[in-house]
C-alpha positions in Angstrom: 0.1 0.2 -0.1 1.3 3.4 -0.9 0.8 6.7 0.7 -1.0 9.7 -0.8 1.5 12.1 -1.9 -0.9 15.2 -2.0 -4.8 15.2 -1.4 -5.2 16.8 -4.6 -9.1 17.0 -4.2 -8.7 19.1 -1.3 -5.6 21.3 -2.4 -7.7 22.1 -5.5 -11.2 21.7 -4.8 -12.4 24.1 -7.6 -10.7 22.3 -10.2 -11.4 18.8 -8.9 -15.1 19.8 -8.5 -15.2 20.8 -12.3 -14.0 17.3 -13.1 -16.9 15.9 -11.1 -19.2 18.3 -12.9 -18.0 17.1 -16.4 -18.4 13.6 -15.4 -21.9 14.4 -14.1 -22.6 16.2 -17.3 -21.4 13.1 -19.2 -24.0 10.7 -17.5 -26.7 13.0 -19.0 -25.2 12.4 -22.5 -26.9 10.4 -25.2 -24.2 8.0 -24.6 -25.2 4.7 -22.8 -23.9 4.8 -19.2 -22.8 1.3 -19.4 -20.7 2.1 -22.6 -19.1 5.1 -20.6 -18.4 3.0 -17.8 -16.8 0.2 -20.0 -14.5 2.9 -21.6 -13.7 4.4 -18.1 -12.7 0.8 -17.2 -10.6 0.2 -20.3 -8.9 3.4 -20.0 -8.2 2.7 -16.2 -6.7 -0.9 -17.0 -4.2 0.7 -19.5 -3.3 3.4 -17.1 -3.0 1.0 -14.1 -5.2 2.9 -11.7 -6.2 0.5 -9.1 -8.5 3.1 -7.5 -10.3 3.6 -10.7 -10.4 0.0 -11.5 -12.3 -1.0 -8.6 -14.7 1.8 -8.9 -15.7 1.2 -12.5 -15.7 -2.6 -12.2 -18.2 -2.3 -9.2 -20.2 0.3 -11.2 -20.8 -2.2 -14.3 -21.4 -5.1 -11.7 -24.2 -2.9 -10.5 -25.6 -1.9 -13.8 -25.9 -5.9 -14.3 -23.0 -6.3 -16.9 -22.2 -10.0 -17.3 -18.9 -10.9 -15.4 -17.8 -12.8 -18.4 -17.9 -9.4 -20.3 -15.8 -7.5 -17.7 -13.1 -10.5 -17.5 -12.9 -10.3 -21.2 -12.5 -6.4 -21.5 -8.6 -6.2 -21.6 -9.3 -8.8 -24.6 -11.7 -7.1 -26.2 -10.4 -7.4 -29.7 -10.7 -11.2 -29.6 -13.9 -11.6 -27.5 -17.2 -12.2 -28.6 -18.6 -10.3 -25.7 -18.9 -7.0 -27.2 -21.0 -5.2 -29.9 -19.3 -3.5 -32.7 -20.4 -0.3 -31.3 -18.6 -1.2 -28.0 -15.8 -2.3 -30.3 -15.3 1.0 -32.0 -15.5 2.9 -28.9 -12.9 0.9 -27.0 -10.5 1.3 -30.3 -10.9 5.3 -29.8 -10.4 4.8 -26.0 -7.1 2.9 -26.5 -5.9 5.3 -29.4 -6.5 8.4 -27.3 -5.2 6.7 -24.2 -1.7 6.3 -25.7 -1.9 9.4 -28.0 1.6 10.3 -27.9 2.3 7.0 -29.9 -0.9 6.6 -32.1 -1.7 10.2 -33.0 -5.5 9.6 -33.1 -5.4 8.0 -36.6 -8.4 8.5 -38.9 -8.4 4.8 -39.3 -9.5 4.6 -35.7 -11.5 7.7 -35.8 -13.5 7.0 -39.1 -15.3 3.9 -37.8 -16.8 6.1 -34.9 -19.1 8.0 -37.7 -20.8 4.7 -38.5 -21.8 4.1 -35.0 -22.2 7.5 -33.3 -23.5 10.6 -34.0 -21.2 13.8 -34.1 -22.5 14.7 -30.5 -21.9 11.0 -29.1 -18.5 11.1 -30.8 -17.7 14.6 -29.0 -19.2 13.1 -25.6 -17.2 9.9 -26.1 -13.9 11.8 -26.7 -14.4 14.0 -23.5 -15.4 10.8 -21.5 -12.1 9.3 -22.6 -10.1 12.6 -21.9 -11.5 12.9 -18.5 -10.9 9.4 -17.4 -7.3 9.9 -18.5 -6.9 13.0 -16.4 -8.6 11.2 -13.4 -6.2 8.4 -13.9 -3.2 10.7 -14.3 -4.1 12.4 -11.0 -4.8 8.9 -8.9 -1.7 7.3 -10.2 0.5 10.2 -9.8 -0.6 11.3 -6.3 -0.7 7.5 -5.2 -4.6 7.6 -4.5 
């Protein structure tokens, strides 16, 4: 177990609360909450954020997601547990999470247009970005 480096949520409450407001706004978006949570969980797997892994796994179980699907999330590309819409969203989540290497290529972006409206693409991109920010805070400060 590690010790929290800084209580960032107390030291910068206005910024932290703004992140929370963004999360609440995304919960009201046209995107399915289960899809958002799947994306949050996959981003957290990639970033190694144990706190977020536990939180989003619990949220997905509470939403009734099949445990087999949760077990298969890290291998979604070869699993039959995921719809095409989920696959496209997860590919975009991975692309943006490793953006320094991937550069958000058109080959990963363009399939989004077949499965999501422009607003949903925007909200999905915000959700991925927000979770990456939360993960970076939690991991760097040893949450």
